[in-house]
MARDRENTOR-205999 format. One record per residue: residue in one letter; x, y, z of N, C-alpha, C, O in turn. Coordinates in steps of 0.02 Angstrom, whole numbers, plus 50000, padded with zeros to 5 digits. Example, Ala and Ser with C-alpha at 12.3 -4.5 7.8 and 13.67 -1.06 7.14 Angstrom:
2
A506604971650390506154977550390506604983550390507124983450423S506424988850354506844994750357506455000250394506705005750402
//
This chain:
272
M462685488243632462055485143655461475489643633461435495443652R461025486743593460425490443571459845488943618459705483243634V459505494243639458955493643687458345497343661458405502843634M457755494243668457125497743653456775499243719456715495043763I456535505443724456135507543781455435509043756455325513743718W454955504943778454255505943761453935509843819453955507443876C453665515643807453435519843863452705521943855452455523343801D452375522143913451675524043917451595529043974452065530144012M450995532043980450905537344029450575535144094450745537744147E450125530344090449695529044149450075526444209449845527144266G450675523444198451055520844254451545525644284451935523744329V451535531844263452015536944287451815539344356451215540144371A452305540644399452175543344466451815550044461451995554344421G451305550944503450935557144503450345557444456449975562344455I450255552244415449695551944368449175547044395449335541244408E448565549444404448035545344433447365545844397446915541744409V447275550844353446625551844321446705552544246447245554444221W446165551044209446195551244136446385558244111446715558944060E446165563344146446285570144122447025571844117447215576444081Q447445568144153448175569344148448485566044086449055567544070V448115561744053448405558043997448025559043932448185556043881M447515563343933447095564543874447305571143841447285576443872G447505570743778447705576643741447175582043741446585580643729G447365588243756446905593743756446615595343824446345600843834S446655590743871446425592043939446885596943973447485596943960P446625601244017447075605944053447615602444094448145605344104L447495596344117447985592744157448485588744115448965586044141Y448375588444050448795584444006449515586944005449985582844005E449625593444006450305596044003450685594144066451285592844062E450355593944122450675591444183450885584144174451455582344191G450435580044147450595573044135451165572144088451595567844097R451195576244036451745575843987452415577244020452905573844006R452445582244064453075583844098453305578044142453895576244142L452835575144179453015569444221453245563544179453745560244196F452895562144125453055556744079453755557644049454155553044049T453885563544024454525565043992455095564244041455635561844023G454995566344104455515565744154455695558544168456285556844174E455195554144174455335547044188455675543644129456125539544138V455455545244069455775542244010456505544544004456945540643989S456625550944017457315553444015457745550044068458325548644056A457455548644126457815545044178458005538044155458555535644169A457535534744120457685528044094458245528244043458665523744041V458255533444001458795534143952459465535143987459965532143967R459475539244039460105540244076460335533544107460925531944105G459865529844134460035523344162460285518444110460755514644123A459985518644050460195514243997460915515843975461315511343963K461075522343970461755524243952462245522044006462785519443990A462065522944068462505520844123462585513244125463105510744147G462075509544101462105502344102462455499244042462505493144037G462695503443996463095500943940462755500943873463035498443825A462145503643868461805503843803462165508643756462335514243775T462275506343696462605510643645462105513343594462255518143559E461525510243591460985512743547460325511943585460155506443608I459955517343592459335517443631458785520143587458825525843563I458265516243577457685518343538457085518543584456895513443613V456785524343591456215525443635455585526043592455575529943544V455065522243609454445522443571453895525343615453735522443667D453615531043595453045533943630452435529743614452185529843557C452185526143664451635521443654450965524043679450475520343681H450925530443697450315532843728449845535943678450005540943645G449255533043672448735535743628448335541043665447845539443699A448545547243660448225552643697447605555443662447235559443691G447495553243600446915555543562447105561043513447535565243527G446775561043456446875566243406447595566743385447945561743378G447825572943374448505574143351449025572943403449625573343389W448815571543465449295570243519449495562843524449975561243558S449125558443490449255551343499449965549443478450195551143424F450305545943525450985543643516451475549443505451995548743473K451285555143534451715561243531451685565043597451705571143597S451635561343652451545564643717452205566843748452205571443789L452765563743730453405565943756453565573043731453395574843675I453875577043774454045583943756454745584043727455235583043764P454815585143662455465584243629456045588143660456585585443670E455925594543677456485598543701456705596843772457225599243795R456315592643806456495590643875456805583743877456975581343932L456865580443821457095573443821457855573043828458225577243805E458065567743861458775566343872459125565143805458845562043760S459735567643798460125566443738460405559343739460405556043791G460635557143681460945550643677460475545043659460655539143664A459855546643640459365541643618459005544243557459025550243542E458665539743522458215541743468457505540243490457375535343525Y457035544443468456355544143492455875543243433455925546643383V455415538443442454925536943389454255540143408453965538543460F454025544743366453395548243377452895546643322453075545843264G452265546143341451725545843292451615539043260451205538543214Y451965533843282451895527243251451365523343287451345523543349P450925519743251450385516043285450645511243338451195508443331W450255510343389450465506543448450665499343430450315495843393A451235497243458451475490243452451565488043380451445482243363R451785492743338451905491143268452635492343246452835489843194Y453015496043286453685497943264454185492443282454375491743340I454395488643233454825482743246455495483043212455875478243215E455655488543179456295489043142456895487443187457345483843165P456935490143248457525488443290457545481043308458085478243316L456975477943315456955470743330457205466843270457605462143278E456985468743212457205465243151457955466043139458285461543113A458225471843159458935473143149459375469743201459985469243192G459065467443255459445464343309459445468843369459725474243368C459135466543422459055470543482459215466143542459095460143541D459485469243595459705465343653459175464943708459095459643738A458815470343720458355470343777457795475443766457885480343730A457235474143799456655478643798456515480943870456555476943917L456335487243877456165490143941455475493343936455305496243884F455085492843989454415495743991454385501144044454495499744103V454235507244024454225512944070453535516244068453255517144014G453275517944127452605520844130452055515844116451495517744097A452215509444125451735504144108451165503944158451235505944216H450595501444136450005500844179449745493744178449925489744134A449335492044227449075485344235448515483844184448215488344156M448405477344175447875475144129447185476844155447095478344214A446695476644110445995478144128445765473644186445925467744188G445395476644231445095472744285445535471944347445345468344393T446115475144348446565474544406446335479344460446335485444450A446145476744518445835480844570446275486444594446035491944606D446925485244601447375490444625447815493244569448345495944581G447575492644507447935495344450447705502344433447135503244413V448135507244440447965514144425447825514844350448245513144308L447245517444333447035518344263447105511944223447255512144164C446985506244255447065499844221446605499144161446035501244162H446875496144108446495494444048446955490344004447555489844017T446675487443952447075483843902446915486743833446385485543806V447385490443807447355493643741446805499043737446965504743722S446195497343751445655502243750445225501543812444975496143827S445145507043849444745506843910444005506243894443605504743938E443815507343830443115507043811442945500843770442385498243775A443415498543728443245493243680443425486243702443095481443681W443955485443743444195478743761444065477143834444095481543877Y443905470843847443885468243915444525464343929444985466943960N444545458143906445115453943918445475452043854445175451643800A446135450843859446525448343804446945442443829447215442643884T447005437243788447405431543807447855429343749447675430143690I448445426643766448885423443718448955416243740449205414743794N448735411743697448735404543713448405403243781448625399043819G447875407043795447505406043856447765409843916447445409743969T448345413043910448625416843965448385424043962448475427443911L448085426444015447835433344017448425438144015448905437344052V448385443143971448935447943963448675455043961448105456343943G449105459543982448995466643973449435469243917449695465343877E449525475743914449915478643860450655476643864450965475543812S450925476243924451625474243931451725467143906452235465543876G451235462743919451275455943894451255455543819451615451543788I450845459743788450815459843714451475462243686451745459243639L451755467543715452405470043691452955464843702453385463943659A452945461443759453445456343773453405450643723453915447943702A452795448743704452705443343655452945445443586453235441343550I452845451743568453105454243505453865453943506454175451443459C454165456543559454905456443564455165449343563455695448043535G454805444743594455025437843597455065434543529455455429843520C454685436943480454725434243413455415435243382455615431743336W455785440243408456465441543385456965439943441457525442543442D456755435743488457195433343543457445439043586458015438843611V457035444143596457225449843638456855449343704456235449043705P457205449243761456875448643825456645455443853456975460543842G456095455343888455895461143928456225460643995456105455844032I456655465544013457065464744073456915469844127457175469244183F456505474944113456385480244161455675482844153455415483244098V455365484644210454715487844208454675493244261454885492144318A454395498944243454235504244291453495505844284453235506644229G453165506244341452445507644343452205507044415452605507644462D451565505744424451315504844492451465497744516451685493544477E451325496544580451465489944609451115484344571451395479044559A450485485544551450105480444516450425478544450450435472644432T450675483444414450995482244349451645478344358451785473644321C452045480344407452675476844419452535469544437452885465044414R452035468444478451835461644497451615457644436451795451844428E451225460744393450965457544332451525455444285451525449844260V451995459944273452535458644225453005453244253453225448844216Q453165453644316453605448444345453265441644346453605436544336A452615441444358452255435044358452275431944288452305425844281L452245436044236452235433544168452925431844142453025426544112L453415436244152454065435644121454595432744167455115430444144G454475432844232454955430144280455175435144332455175441144319Q455345432744390455555437144444456225440544429456415445144465Q456575438244377457205441544359457095448444330457555452544327V456485449944308456335456644282456445461644338456165461044392V456855466644325456985471944374456405476844372456205479244319A456135478344432455535482544436455685488944474456065489044522A455375494344451455395500744487454665502744499454335505544456S454425501244559453735503044577453735510244600454025511944652V453395514544563453395521744578452765524044612452715529844633K452265519544619451655521344655451275515044672451385509744642K450835515644720450405510144742449675512144730449455517244757G449315508244691448625509944677448185509144739448225504144775L447765514144751447265513944804446575513444773446085515844802G446545510344716445945510144674446155511944604446745512544590R445665512744560445845514244490446055521444480446415523044433F445815525944523445935533044513446245536444573446145542344585A446625532644611446975535344669447615531444681447645525444665A448115534744708448755531344719449145534644775449065540644790R449565530744806450095533244850450725533144808450945527744788T451025538944795451525539444743452175542644767452175546844812L452725540544737453355544044747453315550944715452915552044669N453715555544740453745561944705454145561044641454485556044632H454105565944597454385565144530455145563844532455385559344498A455505567744571456235566944574456425560144600456885556944574D456085557844652456245551244679456085545644630456455540844625A455515546244594455335541244545455865540944489456065535544468C456095546744467456605546944414457255543844438457585540144401A457455545344500458075542644526458035535044531458515531544516L457455532544553457365525244559457405521944490457725516744482I457065524844441457075521944374457775522044345457995516944318E458125527544350458795527944324459255522644355459625519344319Q459215521944420459635517144455459485510044434459935506044421R458845508344431458665501344418458735499444345458865493644330V458645504144299458795502644229459535501044221459705496244187A459965504944252460675503644247460845496844277461255493244249E460535495144333460655488544364460425482944318460775477944310A459845483744287459565478544244460025477244184460175471444169L460235482544150460645481644091461345479244108461665475744069G461585481044167462255479144187462315472044213462865469844229N461765468544219461775461744247461465456844198460965453544212R461775456344140461505452344085461425444944103460975441644077A461835442444147461795435344165461135433644200460945427844202E460795438744226460175437644262459555439344221458995439044246W459635441044158459055442844117458585436844109458815431144102P457935437944111457475432544097457505430544023457745434243981A457265424644009457225422443939456695426443902456215428643932P456775427443837456245430543797455595426643805455605420443812W455035430143804454395426743811454155424843741453995429143700K454125418243727453955415743661453385410643668453525404643674P452765412843668452215408043671452275402943615452405404643557G452185396543632452295391143585451795391143527451215392843536P452035389143468451595388743409451145382543412451315377543444P450555382843379450275388843348450025393643402449805391443456V450045400043388449855405143437449135407443424448935408843368T448765407743479448085410243476448035416643518448185416543578F447845422043486447735428343521446985429643521446665430043468Q446695430443581445975431143587445815437443627446125438843678V445325441243603445115447343636444365447043647443975445843601E444165448243709443465448943727443295456343723443555460343762L442855458243678442675465143667442115467243715441765463043744A442035473743722441535476343769440825475443743440365474043782T440725476343678440055475943649440085472443581440605472643548P439535469343561439535465543498439695469743436440015467243390D439485476043434439605480143374440345481243360440535482443302R440765480743411441485481943401441805476243362442365477043336A441475470543357441745464943318441705466243243442065463043204N441285470943223441215472243151441865474443118441965473143058A442305477643155442935480143127443385474443105443865475543068F443255468343128443695462743113443415458043060443725453043043I442845459743032442535455542980442985455542918443195460742894G443135449642893443515448942832444265448942838444615448542787R444525449542898445255449642906445525442442902445285438042937T446035441542861446345434942854446615432442920446965436142955G446465426342938446715423342999446355425243062446535423143116V445835429443055445465431843113444745429243110444425429443058E444515426743167443855423743170443455427143226443715428243280I442835428543212442385431243263442005425343294441645421743259V442095424443358441815418743394441285421343442441435425343486G440675419243433440145421843475439995429143456440145431243400S439705432743502439475439543485440015444843493439985449943459R440505443843538440995449143550441695446543567442075449843602T441865440643542442525437943551442865436943483442565434143438V443475439343478443845439143415444485435043427444825436043477V444645430543380445225426243387445655426843325445405426743269S446305427643336446795427743281447305422243293447545421443350R447475418543241447935412843248448525413643200448445416043144G449115411543224449705412143181450235407243202450185404043255D450745406643160451305402243176451725405043234452055401343269N451715411643242452035414843299451605420843319451105422343286F451785424243374451355429643397451335435443349450815438543339W451905437043318451895442743272451395441643215451035446343196Q451365435643188450885434343135450175435343160449755438443127A450035432543219449355433243248449195440643261448635442843248W449685444343286449575451343302449535455643239449105460043235D449965454343191449995458243131449335458043092449125463143064Q449025452243090448405451843052447795454343093447265455643065F447895454943158447355457243202447375464743211446855468043210W447975467543221448045474443243448395478543188449005477843179Y448035482643154448335487043104447905493243096447315493243116R448185498243068447825504443054447885505942980448415505142949T447335508142951447345509942880447335517442872447335519942816
//
């Protein structure tokens, strides 16, 4: 059984402020240790649940040379492979090769979620709302839609209560959730301690993978797919001028259309 684990930092227990997730900040090293511990717990759970191949993708853009390299290599659980330094939501080789399930660890809620700790969608500065075929989505929804293009279901989420609620509402109540903290606003939380959060994640990942009959269906928005992003300011739309399949609508709304979500996403989101 091949499993992909997409992991981020903001949903990790004990993380409540940007300084814990920004590369170079004095608190960043603390955040990295907490992040690495939860991801390692998910890997242990995946092995216990029957996974024979585990690919972990560091999805956290910490800034500068730290982006997508926040996991601490020497502290990571053995028995998995780890993807570092790859642009966010672009690594699809395991999906193309055939993958059984996707797991989201350290996930955070979409922009505008009142009880979402460090909530945002892709960029806390550049994006307001994102929708797929009119459905409001956060980062977990975008990743789930990418996985769905290869018929891979999202079956597990770990993060705060708001994120777990968001993912289950989108993908189905069959998604196994590990809520490791409760948001008391955007920059405060009531949180499990690190060891308890890791134990919960390990246990529930194993339960999720071991109960395949209860997995939700892959999320496959029907064709044609429209991906729309409301940007924070009009100048940010300039980056999308001239992209095939992408249209700037109004002063700060960008729309990408495709036969499936990957086509819409691929022409919208890339790095040169």
